[in-house]
C-alpha positions in Angstrom: 10.6 29.2 -15.1 10.3 25.6 -15.5 10.8 23.3 -12.7 12.9 20.0 -13.1 13.4 17.0 -10.8 16.2 14.6 -10.0 15.3 11.7 -7.8 18.0 9.8 -6.2 17.3 6.0 -6.1 20.6 4.4 -6.9 21.6 3.1 -3.4 21.6 -0.6 -2.4 20.8 0.6 1.3 23.0 -2.0 2.9 21.7 -1.1 6.7 18.3 -2.5 5.6 19.9 -5.9 5.3 17.7 -6.6 2.3 18.0 -8.1 -1.2 15.6 -5.3 -2.4 16.9 -1.8 -3.2 16.4 0.7 -0.3 13.7 2.6 -2.1 11.6 -0.5 -3.1 10.6 -1.1 0.6 7.0 -0.1 1.0 5.3 2.3 3.5 1.6 2.3 3.7 1.2 0.0 0.9 3.5 1.5 -2.0 7.3 1.9 -2.4 9.1 4.7 -0.8 9.8 5.8 -4.3 6.4 6.1 -5.3 5.9 8.4 -2.3 8.5 10.8 -3.1 7.5 10.5 -6.8 4.0 11.5 -6.0 5.0 14.3 -3.7 7.3 15.7 -6.6 4.5 16.2 -8.8 3.2 19.1 -6.6 5.7 21.3 -8.3 4.7 20.1 -11.8 7.9 19.4 -13.1 8.5 19.6 -16.8 11.1 16.7 -16.6 11.9 14.4 -13.7 15.0 12.1 -14.0 15.4 9.1 -11.6 19.0 8.1 -10.9 19.1 4.3 -10.6 21.9 1.8 -9.8 21.4 -1.5 -7.7 19.0 -3.8 -9.3 18.1 -0.9 -11.6 15.4 -3.0 -13.6 13.3 -3.5 -10.4 13.3 0.3 -10.2 12.5 0.9 -13.6 9.3 -1.1 -13.0 8.0 0.9 -10.2 7.8 4.4 -12.2 7.6 3.0 -15.5 7.0 5.7 -18.1 6.5 8.4 -15.8 10.0 9.3 -15.6 13.4 9.4 -17.5 16.0 6.9 -16.0 19.8 7.4 -15.9 22.3 4.8 -14.7 24.9 5.4 -12.0 26.8 2.1 -12.3 29.0 2.8 -9.3 27.9 4.7 -6.1 30.4 7.5 -5.5 28.1 9.9 -3.3 25.2 12.1 -4.0 27.2 14.7 -6.1 28.2 11.8 -8.4 24.6 10.8 -8.5 23.5 14.3 -9.8 26.2 14.3 -12.3 24.5 11.4 -14.0 21.5 13.6 -15.0 23.7 16.3 -16.8 23.0 15.0 -20.4 19.2 15.3 -19.7 19.1 18.7 -17.8 22.2 20.7 -17.9 21.4 23.1 -20.7 17.9 24.0 -19.6 16.8 27.1 -17.8 14.8 27.1 -14.7 15.1 25.2 -11.4 15.7 21.9 -10.4 14.6 19.8 -7.3 16.9 17.3 -6.0 15.5 14.8 -3.5 16.4 11.4 -2.2 14.2 8.2 -3.1 14.3 7.2 0.7 12.1 10.1 2.3 9.0 8.8 2.0 7.2 11.4 4.4 8.1 14.4 2.4 4.7 16.1 1.3 4.0 18.0 -1.9 2.8 20.9 -0.1 6.5 21.3 1.5 8.2 21.0 -1.7 5.9 23.5 -3.6 6.7 25.8 -0.6 10.3 24.9 -0.9 10.3 26.0 -4.8 8.4 29.3 -4.2 10.6 30.4 -1.6 13.7 29.7 -3.8 11.9 31.6 -6.7 10.7 34.6 -4.5 14.2 34.9 -2.7 16.1 34.8 -6.3 18.4 32.2 -4.8 20.9 30.2 -6.7 20.4 27.3 -4.2 17.9 26.6 -1.2 18.4 23.9 1.1 15.6 22.3 2.7 16.3 22.1 6.5 14.7 21.0 9.7 15.4 21.5 13.5 16.2 17.9 15.0 16.3 17.1 18.9 19.1 14.6 18.3 21.0 16.1 15.0 23.6 13.1 15.4 24.3 11.7 11.8 22.9 14.5 9.9 24.8 17.2 8.1 24.7 20.5 9.9 23.5 23.9 8.5 26.0 26.4 9.6 25.1 30.1 9.3 26.8 33.3 10.0 25.9 36.3 12.5 23.4 37.3 10.0 21.7 33.9 9.9 22.8 33.5 6.2 23.7 30.0 5.3 27.5 29.9 4.8 28.1 26.1 4.5 26.6 22.4 5.0 28.9 20.1 7.1 28.7 16.5 7.3 28.9 14.6 10.9 32.1 12.9 10.2 33.6 16.5 9.0 32.0 18.6 11.6 34.0 20.1 14.6 33.0 19.7 18.0 31.2 23.2 17.9 29.3 22.5 14.6 28.0 19.3 15.9 26.1 21.4 18.6 24.0 22.8 15.7 20.6 21.4 15.7 19.4 22.5 12.0 19.8 19.6 9.8 20.3 19.3 6.1 17.3 17.0 4.9 19.0 16.2 1.6 16.4 18.0 -0.3 17.7 20.9 -2.6 16.6 23.4 -5.0 19.2 24.8 -7.4 19.4 27.1 -10.7 19.7 24.5 -13.0 22.4 25.5 -15.2 24.6 26.8 -12.3 24.0 23.5 -10.5 25.9 21.4 -13.2 28.7 24.1 -13.7 29.4 23.7 -10.0 29.4 20.0 -9.9 32.4 20.0 -12.2 34.5 21.6 -9.6 33.8 19.2 -6.6 36.2 16.4 -5.4 36.7 13.5 -3.0 38.7 15.3 -0.4 36.4 14.2 2.7 35.9 11.7 5.3 34.1 9.4 2.9 35.8 9.6 -0.2 32.9 10.6 -2.2 31.4 13.5 -4.4 29.2 15.6 -1.9 26.4 17.3 -3.5 26.7 19.6 -0.4 30.0 20.9 -1.7 28.4 22.9 -4.5 26.7 25.2 -1.6 30.5 26.1 -0.7 31.3 26.9 -4.2 28.2 29.1 -4.7 29.3 30.9 -1.6 32.9 31.4 -2.5 31.4 33.1 -5.9 29.4 35.3 -3.8 26.1 33.8 -4.9 22.8 33.7 -2.8 22.1 30.6 -0.9 19.0 30.1 1.1 17.6 27.8 3.8 13.8 26.9 3.9 12.9 25.1 7.1 10.2 22.5 7.5 7.5 22.8 9.9 7.3 19.1 10.7 10.6 17.5 11.4 9.0 14.1 10.4 9.0 15.0 6.9 12.7 14.9 6.5 12.9 11.4 7.7 15.5 9.4 5.4 15.0 5.6 5.6 18.2 3.9 6.4 17.4 0.9 8.3 14.3 -1.0 9.5 13.8 0.7 12.5 13.6 3.9 10.6 11.2 2.2 8.1 8.8 1.3 10.9 8.9 5.1 12.0 7.8 6.2 8.6 5.1 3.6 8.6 3.9 5.0 11.9 3.8 8.5 10.8 2.3 7.8 7.3 -0.4 5.7 8.9 -1.1 8.3 11.5 -1.7 10.7 8.5 -3.7 8.5 6.5 -6.2 7.7 9.5 -6.2 11.5 10.4 -7.5 12.2 6.8 -10.3 9.7 6.8 -11.4 10.9 10.3 -11.4 14.3 9.1 -13.6 13.1 6.2 -16.0 11.6 8.6 -15.0 8.2 9.4 -14.9 6.8 12.8 -12.2 4.9 14.3 -12.7 3.3 17.5 -8.8 2.7 17.9 -7.0 4.5 14.9 -3.5 3.4 16.6 -4.4 -0.3 15.8 -6.0 0.0 12.3 -4.0 -0.3 9.3 -4.9 1.5 6.2 -2.9 1.7 3.2 -2.3 5.1 1.2 -4.7 4.3 -1.9 -7.7 3.3 0.2 -11.1 5.0 -0.1 -13.6 5.3 2.8 -17.0 6.9 2.4 -18.7 9.0 5.2 -20.0 7.6 8.1 -18.2 4.3 8.0 -17.2 2.6 11.2 -13.9 1.0 11.6 -12.9 -1.0 14.8 -9.7 -2.0 15.9 -7.2 -4.2 14.2 -8.9 -3.5 10.6 -6.4 -3.9 7.9 -7.2 -2.2 4.4 -4.8 -2.8 1.6 -4.4 -1.9 -1.9 -7.1 0.2 -3.9 -9.5 -1.0 -1.7 -13.1 1.1 -1.7 -15.4 1.2 1.2 -18.7 2.7 0.9 -20.5 5.2 3.1 -22.0 3.7 6.3 -19.9 0.5 6.2 -19.1 -1.2 9.4 -15.9 -3.2 9.4 -15.5 -5.2 12.7 -12.5 -6.0 14.8 -9.8 -8.5 12.7 -11.5 -7.5 9.4 -8.8 -7.5 6.4 -9.8 -6.4 3.1 -7.3 -6.4 0.0 -8.0 -4.7 -3.4 -11.6 -4.8 -3.2 -14.8 -2.8 -3.1 -17.4 -3.0 -0.5 -20.9 -1.3 -0.9 -22.7 1.4 1.3 -24.1 0.0 4.4 -22.4 -3.7 4.4 -21.2 -5.1 7.7 -18.1 -7.0 7.6 -17.8 -8.8 10.8 -14.1 -10.3 11.4 -13.7 -11.8 8.0 -11.2 -11.5 5.2 -11.9 -10.4 1.5 -9.5 -10.5 -1.4 -9.8 -9.0 -5.0 -13.5 -9.1 -4.9 -16.5 -6.7 -5.4 -19.3 -6.4 -2.7 -22.3 -4.6 -3.5 -24.4 -2.4 -1.2 -26.3 -3.9 2.2 -24.0 -7.1 2.1 -23.3 -8.8 5.4 -20.0 -11.3 5.7 -18.8 -13.0 8.8 -17.8 -13.7 11.3 -14.8 -15.7 10.1 -15.7 -15.9 6.5 -13.2 -15.6 3.7 -14.3 -14.1 0.3 -11.3 -15.2 -2.1 -10.4 -13.6 -5.4 -12.6 -12.7 -8.3 -15.8 -13.0 -6.2 -18.8 -10.7 -6.7 -21.6 -10.6 -4.1 -24.7 -8.7 -5.1 -27.0 -6.4 -2.9 -28.3 -8.0 0.5 -26.2 -11.2 0.0 -25.5 -12.7 3.4 -22.3 -14.8 3.8 -22.2 -16.1 7.3 -19.7 -17.7 9.7 -17.1 -20.1 8.4 -18.3 -19.7 4.9 -15.6 -19.4 2.3 -16.5 -18.0 -1.5 -14.1 -18.1 -4.3 -14.1 -17.3 -8.0 -17.9 -17.0 -7.9 -21.0 -14.7 -8.7 -23.8 -14.6 -6.1 -26.8 -13.1 -7.0 -28.9 -10.6 -4.7 -30.4 -11.7 -1.5 -28.9 -15.2 -1.4 -27.8 -16.3 1.8 -25.1 -18.9 2.9 -25.5 -18.9 6.7 -22.7 -21.0 7.7 -20.2 -23.7 7.2 -20.4 -23.6 3.4 -17.9 -23.7 0.4 -18.9 -21.9 -2.9 -16.1 -22.3 -5.4 -16.4 -21.5 -9.2 -20.1 -21.2 -9.1 -22.9 -18.8 -10.9 -25.5 -18.3 -8.3 -28.8 -16.7 -8.8 -30.7 -14.6 -6.5 -32.7 -15.5 -3.5 -30.9 -18.9 -3.0 -30.7 -20.4 0.4 -27.6 -22.7 1.1 -28.1 -24.9 4.3 -25.2 -25.6 6.3 -22.2 -27.9 5.2 -23.1 -27.3 1.7 -19.9 -28.0 -0.8 -19.5 -27.1 -4.5 -17.1 -29.7 -5.6 -15.2 -27.9 -8.1 -11.9 -29.7 -8.5 -10.9 -33.0 -9.4 -7.0 -32.8 -8.9 -6.3 -31.5 -12.3 -9.3 -29.3 -13.5 -11.5 -27.1 -12.1 -15.4 -27.0 -13.2 -18.5 -24.8 -12.9 -21.6 -25.1 -10.7 -24.7 -23.1 -12.1 -27.6 -22.3 -9.6 -30.8 -20.5 -10.8 -33.0 -18.3 -8.6 -34.8 -19.1 -5.8 -33.1 -22.5 -5.2 -33.1 -24.0 -1.7 -29.9 -25.9 -1.2 -30.3 -28.5 1.7 -27.8 -28.8 4.6 -25.0 -30.9 3.7 -25.4 -31.1 0.2 -22.7 -31.9 -2.1 -22.9 -30.3 -5.6 -20.3 -32.0 -7.7 -19.3 -29.7 -10.7 -20.0 -29.5 -13.6 -23.7 -29.3 -12.6 -26.6 -27.2 -13.1 -29.7 -26.6 -10.7 -32.7 -24.8 -12.2 -34.7 -21.9 -10.9 -37.2 -23.0 -8.1 -35.4 -26.1 -7.5 -34.7 -27.8 -4.0 -31.8 -30.3 -2.9 -32.8 -32.6 -0.2 -30.5 -32.4 2.8 -27.7 -34.8 2.9 -27.6 -35.2 -1.0 -24.6 -35.5 -3.4 -25.8 -33.9 -6.6 -24.2 -35.3 -9.8 -26.6 -34.7 -12.4 -28.4 -31.5 -13.6 -31.7 -30.7 -11.7 -34.5 -29.3 -13.8 -36.2 -26.0 -12.7 -39.0 -26.6 -10.2 -37.7 -30.2 -9.2 -36.8 -31.7 -6.0 -33.3 -33.7 -6.4 -32.6 -36.6 -3.5 -29.2 -38.0 -3.9 -28.8 -40.1 -0.8 -27.7 -43.8 -0.1 -31.1 -45.8 1.1 -31.2 -45.8 4.7 -31.3 -49.6 6.4 -32.4 -50.4 9.8 -31.6 -53.5 11.6 -33.6 -53.7 14.7 -32.2 -55.0 17.5 -28.7 -55.6 16.1 -27.3 -52.9 18.2 -27.8 -55.0 21.5 -24.9 -57.3 20.5 -22.2 -54.4 20.3 -19.9 -53.5 23.1 -21.2 -49.9 23.6 -24.8 -51.5 24.5 -25.9 -51.3 28.3 -26.7 -55.0 28.0 -23.0 -55.8 27.3 -21.8 -54.0 30.5 
């Protein structure tokens, strides 16, 4: 039998107090909708339908061609949302997973277990449930004396006795696909919210004598539905704990995992050491035996094996093996650092290629530059790449020594094995094996200082 999936992602999420659709808010680097979609793939759905509504085009952009979309123009409840998928699914044989797009903590393993339970027990409907310490606000699972599910009752419709039940409805279900759409034709809005409840189909199945089951989650955290910023922060905390634990089990050392922030798509090699207050975002890849010290932030970048990044920021760049950066350096987008490059304290690199074994120890700006191997930058060096309208390139050959406080005014080329004298402004190309001196002439006026107010003779 085939599996299908319906993801509910039409709501605005008023309690988020945000202009974004609720499912577009991010947890550990990707939207809640993407988390749900990835987990759904564990059941290998033959077809996935995503129900969209508020700012539908934004939601479409997240999943693109990976799913079919149906529009719920007016949000009239979960039952109404599922009705929108009727044209796509109603006549298909199999079972359909229905899941909310604001449940980012649900795992693929749990969804697969839910499907397996449903099939093995030959249920018409199976509800994913969980035990809650504080069930307030959740729909309650009501069972009979034989522990069979008899109905789901929403908080606003529950009696005082029913409100004492701690087994809650997570809002995720599996249904016999054809029977689901048949039952949806018989639900109504006679409830406290005036909406079409998807849960009402459970009562319809029970009244028809059909088999309804419930599969209980082992981890209540997976059931979390994010309705406001407080719940979003809980989801973020739980997800990051999962992510960090995964990396630790794969051989990564964290000095303080609770103070380390790693997005879900980050890759980290074995024997890496990550100190507190490190942030790794996007599709960052960290090689084996890398050390990242306190305060480092790396975004969508690759760091090669055995590199050491000390309290620095790297964005959209590629670092080869055994590179050292920092402290307090900034590698800006579109930069490439080859093996054994050293970028020291208060050095900024932007849009540049730097060859192997090149050193820039301190207080240097390298922008829009092509730099060869074994180049040494003295302190205070600047590549002057921008004239206020256009940017220009600096090209530096191999084995060049750039003297301290050199200003390289692009476009300019410095040949292999050349040297620029300290304090020079270089405005013309420097041939290979040459020394370039671009200083103003120094003139000493002997004895003139005696007439200045600072001189001891004037006091």
